[in-house]
C-alpha positions as CSV (number, residue, x, y, z in Angstrom):
1,D,57.8,178.5,-81.4
2,G,54.3,176.0,-81.9
3,L,53.0,177.4,-79.1
4,T,49.4,178.0,-79.5
5,V,47.6,180.1,-77.0
6,I,43.8,179.1,-76.6
7,E,41.2,181.8,-75.2
8,G,38.5,180.6,-72.8
9,H,35.8,181.8,-75.1
10,E,37.3,179.2,-77.9
11,L,36.3,176.2,-76.1
12,P,35.6,173.6,-76.6
13,D,35.2,174.5,-80.2
14,R,38.9,174.4,-81.0
15,I,39.7,171.1,-79.5
16,L,36.8,169.2,-80.5
17,P,38.5,168.2,-84.0
18,L,41.0,166.6,-81.5
19,T,41.0,162.7,-81.0
20,L,41.7,161.1,-77.3
21,R,45.0,160.4,-77.9
22,D,46.2,164.5,-79.1
23,L,45.8,165.1,-75.3
24,P,48.9,165.0,-73.0
25,G,48.1,162.4,-70.4
26,I,45.9,160.3,-72.6
27,G,48.2,157.1,-74.0
28,H,46.8,154.1,-75.2
29,N,45.8,152.1,-72.4
30,M,44.0,155.6,-71.0
31,E,42.7,155.8,-74.5
32,V,41.5,152.0,-74.2
33,R,39.9,152.5,-70.6
34,L,38.1,155.7,-71.8
35,N,36.2,154.1,-74.8
36,E,35.6,150.9,-72.2
37,A,33.5,153.6,-70.5
38,G,31.6,155.0,-73.8
39,I,33.9,158.2,-74.1
40,N,34.7,158.6,-77.8
41,S,36.0,161.8,-78.6
42,I,36.9,165.2,-77.2
43,A,33.1,166.6,-77.1
44,Q,32.0,163.5,-74.7
45,L,35.3,164.1,-72.9
46,W,34.5,167.9,-72.4
47,E,30.9,166.6,-70.7
48,M,32.3,164.2,-68.1
49,K,31.2,165.1,-64.5
50,P,34.3,164.7,-62.0
51,E,33.1,161.9,-60.1
52,E,32.7,160.0,-63.3
53,A,36.3,161.0,-64.2
54,R,37.0,159.9,-60.8
55,R,36.3,156.2,-61.7
56,I,37.7,155.7,-64.8
57,W,41.2,157.3,-63.9
58,G,40.7,155.5,-60.8
59,S,41.9,158.7,-58.7
60,K,42.0,162.5,-58.4
61,E,43.7,162.8,-61.6
62,G,41.0,162.1,-63.5
63,P,39.0,165.3,-62.3
64,A,42.0,167.3,-62.5
65,F,42.5,166.4,-65.9
66,I,38.6,167.4,-66.9
67,Q,39.5,170.8,-65.1
68,R,43.0,171.4,-67.1
69,L,41.2,170.4,-70.5
70,R,38.2,173.4,-69.7
71,G,41.4,175.5,-68.7
72,I,39.7,176.3,-65.0
73,G,42.9,177.0,-63.0
74,D,45.6,174.1,-61.5
75,Y,42.9,171.8,-59.7
76,S,45.6,169.9,-58.5
77,Q,47.1,173.3,-56.3
78,T,44.3,173.7,-54.8
79,D,42.6,170.4,-54.5
80,A,44.8,169.8,-51.7
81,T,42.6,171.9,-48.9
82,R,39.8,170.3,-50.3
83,S,40.4,166.7,-50.0
84,L,42.3,163.9,-48.4
85,S,43.0,160.6,-49.3
86,H,45.0,157.1,-47.6
87,E,45.6,154.2,-50.0
88,H,47.7,150.7,-49.5
89,V,49.3,148.3,-51.3
90,L,48.7,145.4,-50.2
91,P,51.3,142.4,-49.8
92,P,50.8,138.9,-51.2
93,Q,49.5,137.7,-47.7
94,F,46.4,140.1,-47.9
95,R,45.5,139.7,-51.3
96,A,42.1,138.2,-50.5
97,A,38.9,140.0,-49.9
98,E,38.5,139.9,-46.6
99,S,41.9,141.2,-45.9
100,A,41.2,144.2,-48.2
101,R,37.9,145.2,-46.8
102,R,39.8,144.7,-43.4
103,I,42.3,147.4,-44.7
104,L,40.0,149.8,-46.2
105,R,38.4,149.8,-42.8
106,R,41.9,151.0,-41.5
107,L,42.4,153.8,-43.9
108,G,38.9,155.1,-43.1
109,G,39.6,155.1,-39.0
110,K,42.9,157.4,-40.1
111,G,41.1,159.2,-42.5
112,G,38.3,160.3,-39.8
113,A,41.1,161.1,-37.1
114,R,42.5,163.0,-39.5
115,L,39.8,165.1,-40.2
116,R,39.2,165.7,-36.1
117,R,43.2,166.3,-36.2
118,L,43.2,169.4,-39.2
119,G,39.4,170.0,-37.9
120,F,37.6,169.5,-40.7
121,V,34.1,167.5,-41.6
122,A,34.0,165.8,-45.3
123,G,31.1,165.8,-48.2
124,N,32.1,162.9,-49.8
125,L,34.0,159.7,-49.3
126,G,35.3,157.6,-52.2
127,L,36.8,154.0,-52.6
128,K,38.9,152.8,-54.9
129,V,40.1,149.1,-55.9
130,R,43.0,147.7,-58.2
131,F,43.6,144.0,-58.8
132,D,45.9,142.1,-60.2
133,N,44.4,142.0,-63.8
134,D,45.0,146.0,-63.7
135,A,41.0,145.7,-63.8
136,R,40.0,148.6,-61.4
137,W,36.8,150.2,-59.7
138,A,36.2,153.5,-58.1
139,T,33.0,155.3,-57.0
140,E,32.4,158.4,-54.6
141,F,29.4,158.8,-52.1
142,R,27.9,161.0,-50.3
143,L,28.4,161.6,-46.9
144,T,26.2,164.2,-44.4
145,Q,29.1,166.6,-43.3
146,T,30.9,164.4,-40.9
147,Q,34.1,163.6,-38.9
148,D,32.7,160.9,-37.2
149,S,34.5,157.8,-38.0
150,F,31.5,155.5,-37.6
151,V,29.9,157.3,-40.4
152,I,32.9,156.8,-42.7
153,L,33.3,153.1,-41.7
154,D,29.9,152.6,-42.5
155,A,30.1,154.3,-45.9
156,I,32.5,152.2,-46.8
157,A,31.1,149.2,-46.2
158,R,27.9,150.2,-48.0
159,L,30.5,151.0,-51.3
160,W,32.4,147.7,-51.0
161,A,29.2,146.0,-51.1
162,Q,28.5,147.9,-54.2
163,M,32.0,147.0,-55.8
164,L,31.3,143.1,-55.2
165,V,27.9,144.1,-57.1
166,E,29.6,146.1,-60.1
167,T,33.0,144.2,-60.6
168,K,33.6,141.1,-63.0
169,K,34.1,137.7,-61.9
170,P,36.7,136.6,-61.7
171,R,38.0,139.6,-60.2
172,G,41.6,138.3,-59.6
173,R,43.4,138.8,-56.8
174,Y,43.3,142.7,-54.8
175,M,46.3,144.6,-55.3
176,K,45.1,148.3,-54.1
177,V,42.7,149.9,-52.2
178,G,42.4,153.1,-51.5
179,M,39.6,155.8,-50.1
180,W,39.5,159.5,-50.1
181,L,37.4,162.5,-48.2
182,S,36.3,165.5,-49.9
183,G,34.0,168.3,-50.0
184,L,36.3,169.1,-47.0
185,V,34.6,172.6,-45.1
186,P,36.0,173.5,-41.2
187,K,34.2,171.7,-38.3
188,D,33.2,175.4,-37.1
189,A,31.8,176.5,-40.4
190,V,28.6,173.8,-40.3
191,T,25.8,174.1,-37.9
192,L,26.0,171.7,-35.1
193,D,22.4,170.1,-36.3
194,L,24.2,168.7,-39.4
195,F,25.9,166.4,-37.5
196,G,22.9,164.4,-36.8
197,G,19.8,162.9,-37.6
198,A,21.2,162.6,-41.3
199,S,24.4,160.5,-41.0
200,G,22.7,156.7,-42.9
201,L,23.4,155.1,-38.8
202,E,20.5,153.6,-37.9
203,Q,18.5,154.9,-35.4
204,D,20.3,157.9,-35.3
205,D,20.5,161.4,-33.9
206,A,21.7,164.5,-32.7
207,E,22.5,163.0,-29.1
208,A,24.4,160.1,-30.2
209,A,26.4,162.4,-32.6
210,A,27.3,164.4,-29.6
211,K,28.3,161.0,-27.8
212,R,30.7,159.9,-30.6
213,A,32.1,163.2,-31.0
214,R,33.1,163.0,-27.3
215,L,33.8,159.4,-27.5
216,W,36.9,160.5,-31.1
217,S,38.2,162.9,-29.0
218,A,38.8,161.0,-26.1
219,M,40.1,158.6,-28.3
220,D,42.1,161.0,-30.6
């Protein structure tokens, strides 16, 4: 019936002779994006790190694709318990840089509230932006395990500044923005001292973090 089964021990050797376009899910546009990122062969794709894949794909489909390529389970089935995301397609009146930045901050606030409601802390925060010329940018930032919206908003501000430096001008108008929180673990599984002293906020300590936790508890 034309079906070929490749055993795990045969990887990656059995697929190295293939071209990028031979893989289901890589069409012309995706191949162009990969080539622009310096990925021209299956061997280079095989070595790609999840964070690089997320940046190139502009979504969690990137790491999922790499996992499937390597035959490591079904990434998409387990990812829901390890990450959460929010994104927003911008209406015409909100496609200027400042409007896009404010909407991202609002998404970050929603993400923090959702973490607290679910009882999780996050170890990573990612940001992605798409412009009206179809240019895309995405990256991820390592957090101290947190559910603190102030820490999340601080990380968004840092990544936004990084995006302004790394994207080419003219950028075009902002079409879509999104953020994700990954590396989720139950709050009860994290020792308390991890919530303070290493958040990245200026003059932060465990006492200040505890006060913010009480504040968010009251506001939520």
